[in-house]
C-alpha positions as CSV (number, residue, x, y, z in Angstrom):
1,M,-70.2,-32.9,34.9
2,G,-67.2,-33.0,32.9
3,G,-64.0,-31.1,34.7
4,V,-64.2,-28.3,32.4
5,E,-68.1,-28.1,33.4
6,T,-67.1,-28.4,37.1
7,E,-64.3,-25.5,37.2
8,A,-66.7,-22.7,35.2
9,R,-69.0,-23.3,37.6
10,K,-67.1,-22.9,40.4
11,Q,-66.3,-19.8,38.7
12,G,-69.7,-18.9,37.7
13,F,-70.1,-19.6,34.6
14,Q,-72.5,-22.0,32.5
15,V,-70.9,-24.4,29.9
16,I,-73.3,-24.7,26.3
17,T,-72.1,-27.6,24.0
18,Y,-72.1,-28.0,20.7
19,I,-71.5,-30.7,18.5
20,S,-70.2,-30.4,14.6
21,N,-70.0,-34.2,14.3
22,E,-66.8,-32.8,12.3
23,S,-69.2,-30.7,9.9
24,L,-67.7,-27.6,8.3
25,G,-71.3,-26.6,7.8
26,L,-72.8,-26.9,10.9
27,E,-69.7,-25.4,12.7
28,Q,-70.1,-22.3,10.8
29,Q,-73.6,-22.1,12.1
30,I,-72.7,-23.0,15.7
31,T,-69.9,-20.0,15.2
32,E,-73.0,-17.5,13.8
33,L,-75.0,-18.9,16.8
34,I,-72.4,-18.1,19.4
35,S,-71.6,-14.3,17.5
36,N,-75.0,-13.5,18.2
37,G,-75.0,-14.1,22.0
38,L,-73.1,-13.2,25.2
39,V,-70.2,-15.7,25.5
40,D,-67.1,-15.2,27.4
41,G,-64.8,-17.6,26.2
42,L,-64.6,-20.6,24.1
43,L,-63.2,-23.8,24.0
44,I,-62.9,-25.3,20.5
45,S,-62.5,-28.2,18.7
46,V,-61.9,-27.9,15.2
47,S,-63.8,-30.6,12.2
48,E,-62.0,-32.7,11.0
49,E,-63.5,-31.0,7.9
50,T,-62.5,-27.6,8.7
51,Q,-59.0,-29.2,9.3
52,Q,-59.2,-30.9,5.5
53,T,-60.1,-27.7,4.4
54,K,-58.1,-25.2,6.1
55,N,-61.3,-23.2,5.9
56,Y,-61.1,-21.2,9.9
57,D,-62.8,-17.9,8.4
58,H,-66.1,-18.4,10.6
59,L,-63.2,-19.0,13.8
60,M,-61.2,-16.0,12.6
61,Q,-64.5,-14.0,12.9
62,L,-65.4,-14.5,16.2
63,L,-62.0,-12.4,16.9
64,E,-64.1,-9.6,15.5
65,Y,-66.2,-9.8,18.4
66,E,-63.7,-10.0,21.1
67,I,-64.5,-14.0,22.0
68,R,-61.5,-15.3,22.9
């Protein structure tokens, strides 16, 4: 168990890890999945493809769901 997961568990939270393998498309699918569920917060390492294309729309949409 990593440090983030250990601390989250101490606070009564569960950690779910999604890996996009540096793919913008997969990252978009993951954010759509997250927006449909009950999520208290996110820690995101943005994919290389997202950074290269500067396409952050899928991440900005999460703000509409008040996920921070």
